[in-house]
N, C-alpha and C positions, 0 to 999 in steps of 0.2 A: 669286755665285761661291763655290764651296766653299773652306773653309780647308784648310790643307795640313799633313800630318804625315809623319814618318818612322817606319817600322816597322823595328826593328833585329833581325836574325835571323841565326842560323848555318845556316838551312835546315831545321831540325827542323820538319816539317810540322804536327805536333800543336800546337806553340806558335805557329807563324806564322799558322795558320788562325784561332786565337783572336784574335790581334792584328788580322787583317783583318776579322773579324766585328765587333769593337768599332769599328774605324775607319769601317766602312760604316754602323753604327748611329748613329755620331756625325755622319754626313754629311760625312766628311772625305775629300778626295783624299789618297792616300798613295803614298809611294815606299818600296820595300823596300830597306834598306841591309844587304847581306849582309856579315857579319863572320866572322873566324876565331875559334873558341873560344879563350879565354885561361885556362889553368890557374890563374893568379894571381887573376884576377877572378872565376872560378867559386868558388874557395875563399874569397876575401876580397873580396866586391863593393865594400865601403867603400873599398878602395884606389883605386877610380876617382876619388875626391875629391882625391887628392894630385897637385898639378901636376907633380911630377917623374915621375909615371907616365905621364900622358897627353900631355906635351909631347915627342912623338917623331914621326918621319916617318909612321908608320902612322895615328895619330889625326889628324894634320894633313891627311892625304890624304883620309881617310874622312869626317871630321867638320869640314867647312869651310863658311864662309858661302856662300850665304844659308841661315840656319838656319830650320827650320820653327817654327811656334808650339808644336807638340806632338810628343812622341815616344811610341811605344807599344812596350813590350817584354813578354816573357813568360818565366818560368822563371829560376831563380837564375843560370844561366850567362850570362844577358843583363843582369842587374841592374847589374853594374859598368859596362857600356857606357853604360847610361842615366845613371848617376851622373856618368861622365866627360863625356858630352855636355852635361849641365846645367852643369858647371864650365867647359867649353870655350866654351860660348855665353854665359858670364857671367850665367847665370840666365834667359836669354831663352826657353829651351825648357821648356815645362811637361811634366813626365814622368808618364806613366801606366804602371804596371807591374802585370802580371797574375801571380798566384800569390805565395805567401809566400816572400820572399827570406831570411827568418830573420835580418834585421838591423833596426836601428832604422828605423821608418817615416819619420823625418824626412829621410832621404836622397831621398825621392820626394815629388812633389806629390800623387799619388793612387795608392793601391794597391787592386787588386781581388783579394781573398783568398777562396778557397773556404772554406765554413764548417767543413770538416773539418781546416783548418789553424789553428794557434793564435793568430797575430797579430791584435791588435785595436787600434783607435785612431781619432782624429778624422778622419784623412785616408784611412781604410780603408773600402771598400765590400765587404760580405760577399755572396758568390754561392753558389748551390747547384750544385756541380760546375763543369764547363768552360763557357766561352762558345762558342756555335756560330752558324753561319749558317743553321741549319735553321728554316724557317717554312713556313706553309701555301702561300704562293705558290711558293716554291722547290721544295717537295715535289711540287706539282701539275705544275710545268713539267718537272721531271726524270722524273716518272712517265710523262708523255706522250712524252717523248723516248725512253724505253727500253721502252715497252709492247710493241713488235714483237719485242723480244728474248726476252720471256717469254710471248708469247701462246699458245704451245703447252703451257704448264704449267697443270695443273688448279688450281682454286680450292677452298678458300682458299690464298693464297700466303704463305709464311713467309720473311722475310728473315733470314739467318743470317750474323752478322758475327763473324769469327774473328780474334783477335789473336795474340799470341805471347809469347815469353820477355821478361821484364822484369827489372829489377834485383832480385836475390835470389830469382828464380823462373824457373829454366830448365825448359823443357818437354821431357820425355823421351818415348820411344816409347810407354810404357804410358799416359801422359796423352793422347797423340794418338789412340791406339786407343780409349780410353774415349769421346772425343768422337765418333769415327766410329761407334761402337756406338750411341750415343744418337741420332745423326742417321739412321743406317740404319734403326733401329726406327721412327722418325718417318716416314721416307719409305716404308717398307714397310707399316706398319699403317694409316696415315691416308691418305685420298684427298686429298692436298694437294700443292702445288708448292713446292719448296725453291729459294731464290735465295741462293747462297752467295758471299760476298766475303771476301777476306783483307786484311791490312794489310801495311805495309812490314816490320813486326816478325815476321810469321808465319814460323815455322821451317819448313825444308824437310821436317822430320819430319812436321809436320801437313799440309803441302801434299801430300805423298805419300799420306797416308791419304785426304784429301779427293778426290783424283783417282779413287778407287774409286767415289765417288758418281756420277761422270759417266756411269757405265754404266747408271744408272737413267733411265727415260723422264721422270720427274717431278722431276728435279733439274738445275739449271744452276749450275755452279761457274765463276765468273769467274776466269780465270788470268792477267790482266794484258794481254790482247791487245785492242786497241781502247780506246775511251773508257771510263772507269771508271763503272760503273752504280750505285755504292754509294748515292748519295742517291736515285737513281731507284728502286732496290729498296726503300728505306725508304718512298718514296711509294706504291709498288705493293703493299706488304705489308699483310696483315690482322693479322699478329702478327710480333714481332721477337724473335729469340734472339741474345744477345750474350755473348761470353766476359767473365769478370770482371776481366781484366787491364787494361782500358783505361777510365779515367774519361771520356776524350773520347768514345769510341764509345757508352758507356752514356748520357752526357748527350745526345748527338745522338739516340739512340733515344727517350729520354724526352721529347724536344722534339716528337715526332710526336703524342703523346696516345694512341698505340696500346699494346696489352698488350706488355710487355717481360719476357722471361724471361732469367735469368742462368745460364750454365754456368760453374762454377768452373774456372779455369785457373791452375794454380800456386798458390802460397801468397800470400795478401793481407797486406800490412803493415797496421799499425794505422790509418794515415791512409786507405788505400783501403777498409778494412773499415768505417770510420766512414761513408764516403760510401755504400757499398753498403747498410748498415743504414738510413741515412736515406731512400734511395730506396724501400726495401722498406716502411718504416714509413709513408711518405707515400702508399703504394698505387700507386706507379708500376711497381715490378718485383716479380717472384716468382722463387724458385729453379725451375729447369727440372727437373721430375721425370718427364718423358716425356709428360705430359698437357697439353692445350691448352684454355684457357678464355678467355672474353671479359670484359673489365672496362674501365671508363673512369676517367679522372683528368684533372686540369688539366695540360695540357702545360707543360713547362719553357719559359719565355720569358725566361731570365736575361739574355741579351745586351741586349734592349731595355730591361729594367728597370734594369740596371746603367748602360747608356748614358744613360738619363733622369736618373739621379742625378748622374753625372759632368758631363753637359751643364749641369745647373743650377749645379754648383760652378764650372765653367769660365766660365759666363756671369756669375756673381757676381764673378769676378776679371777680367772684361772680356777674356777670351781667345777666347770664341766669341760 
């Protein structure tokens, strides 16, 4: 019988999916506990350790026995809830937190911190980018599922994953038009099929430009109708082009082992630029200059690697 864990989430999919990926790799049954964001806990996660804070009706209702052996959270906004659960359960719940909460690591049992974040310590596992559920079996299954959707497109097929505005980087009309220009040249000049998906953050400004590509015979733009073919497109692609705004999407693309090109979208902060530089230096990505080449590299498999380390630590503490 599988052990049991709670995933604590406010519904932010990029964070929730990382928690699910790790839970599955740890072979855990999981229940997602959806919480409402707390400005206090987001600003000061360590406040979750104070009894006067979590001894109220909300926490008693959401975090009541029977408690799981393990909780998994991701992102600073969820860190305080993990700390509170640890206290409410009187230490019975072992906490695993993904991403750097920028507070003392002693508040958690295990931290999974991307190498482009600063925290280091004995209970910290360093990862390259985001944790994903992308693997060969998943890619093959999703590729088979969505093959009929793109069977009319010529080969090679290019998966194009478009993000959107992020903190400190709002996408304007000029930026959206530049992306369209690059993709239009690719669709016109090369005899290839373009499979385009957008994310929840994709601005309407970009979507408006992308719709113009639908006029071309060799382009398919997924506009949110029907099942999302995002992973299927990754599996069907010969090459992948990703905008620079999303560490999650780039990590997922690099988990395929296929050539990954990056289109700059907005201004990258220092943390994000460090990740982009690392992926390029390790031969996984290249800037998109309009030309396509083939190359190989070792696919990212961080979820399984991180899970193996944490599994050993949990077993050492008789938790798994």
